[in-house]
C-alpha positions in Angstrom: 2.3 40.4 18.4 -1.3 39.3 18.5 -2.1 36.1 16.7 -5.1 36.0 14.5 -7.4 32.9 14.3 -8.8 33.9 11.0 -8.2 31.7 8.0 -5.8 33.0 5.4 -8.3 32.8 2.6 -8.2 31.1 -0.7 -5.8 33.6 -2.4 -3.2 33.2 0.4 -3.4 29.4 0.4 -3.0 29.4 -3.4 0.2 31.4 -3.1 1.6 28.9 -0.7 1.0 26.1 -3.2 -0.1 22.5 -2.7 2.1 19.5 -2.3 2.3 17.2 -5.3 -0.3 14.4 -5.2 1.0 10.9 -5.5 -1.4 9.5 -8.0 0.0 5.9 -7.7 -0.7 5.9 -4.0 -4.2 7.2 -4.5 -5.1 4.6 -7.1 -3.7 1.6 -5.2 -5.8 2.2 -2.2 -3.0 2.1 0.3 -1.7 -1.3 -0.9 1.4 -2.4 0.9 3.8 -5.4 0.7 4.4 -7.6 3.7 6.6 -10.6 4.4 4.9 -13.6 5.9 6.1 -17.2 6.3 9.0 -16.5 3.9 6.8 -15.2 1.2 6.0 -11.7 0.0 2.3 -10.6 0.0 0.5 -7.6 -1.4 -2.1 -6.5 1.2 -4.8 -3.9 0.4 -7.4 -2.7 2.9 -11.0 -2.6 1.9 -13.3 0.0 3.6 -16.8 -0.6 4.9 -18.2 1.3 2.0 -16.2 -0.7 -0.6 -17.2 -4.0 0.9 -20.3 -4.9 -0.9 -20.1 -8.8 -1.2 -19.6 -11.6 1.3 -16.4 -13.5 1.2 -15.0 -16.6 3.0 -12.1 -15.7 5.3 -9.3 -18.3 4.8 -8.0 -17.6 8.3 -11.1 -18.5 10.4 -13.5 -20.0 7.8 -16.2 -17.5 8.6 -17.9 -15.1 6.3 -16.5 -11.5 5.8 -19.9 -9.8 5.7 -20.8 -7.0 3.4 -20.1 -3.6 5.0 -17.2 -5.0 7.1 -13.8 -3.5 6.6 -11.2 -6.2 5.8 -8.1 -6.9 3.8 -7.4 -8.5 0.5 -4.1 -10.4 0.2 -2.3 -12.0 -2.7 1.2 -13.3 -3.5 3.7 -10.7 -4.7 6.3 -13.3 -5.6 4.4 -16.1 -7.3 6.0 -18.1 -10.0 3.0 -18.1 -12.3 2.9 -14.3 -12.8 1.0 -11.3 -11.6 -2.3 -12.3 -13.3 -2.4 -15.7 -11.6 -1.4 -14.2 -8.2 -4.2 -11.5 -8.5 -6.7 -14.2 -9.5 -5.8 -16.2 -6.3 -6.3 -13.2 -4.0 -8.3 -13.8 -0.8 -10.4 -11.6 1.5 -9.3 -11.8 5.2 -10.7 -10.4 8.4 -8.2 -7.8 9.5 -7.8 -9.6 12.8 -7.2 -13.0 11.2 -4.5 -11.6 8.9 -2.9 -9.8 11.8 -2.6 -12.9 14.0 -1.6 -15.0 11.0 -4.4 -17.6 11.2 -4.1 -20.2 8.4 
């Protein structure tokens, strides 16, 4: 049987259906939870397009320049509550977070 390289077309794709979208995953921006130094951290990547301000990286003490992809990290298991943990979030260079610089 000869294989066709033509696309199936919109009607055929519609019959196949689409997988359900995970709205929570889309709205959290790929946020994940990591264990580090006996604590639980929420870690969320920030793309180059989203990075519009300069921040001070707590790992190396240098600026995270606007337009630089980086990570935002905050405690997931803090005792003062989610609002306090979110207010204490810090922007890290991806490399600094990966190597665990403090």
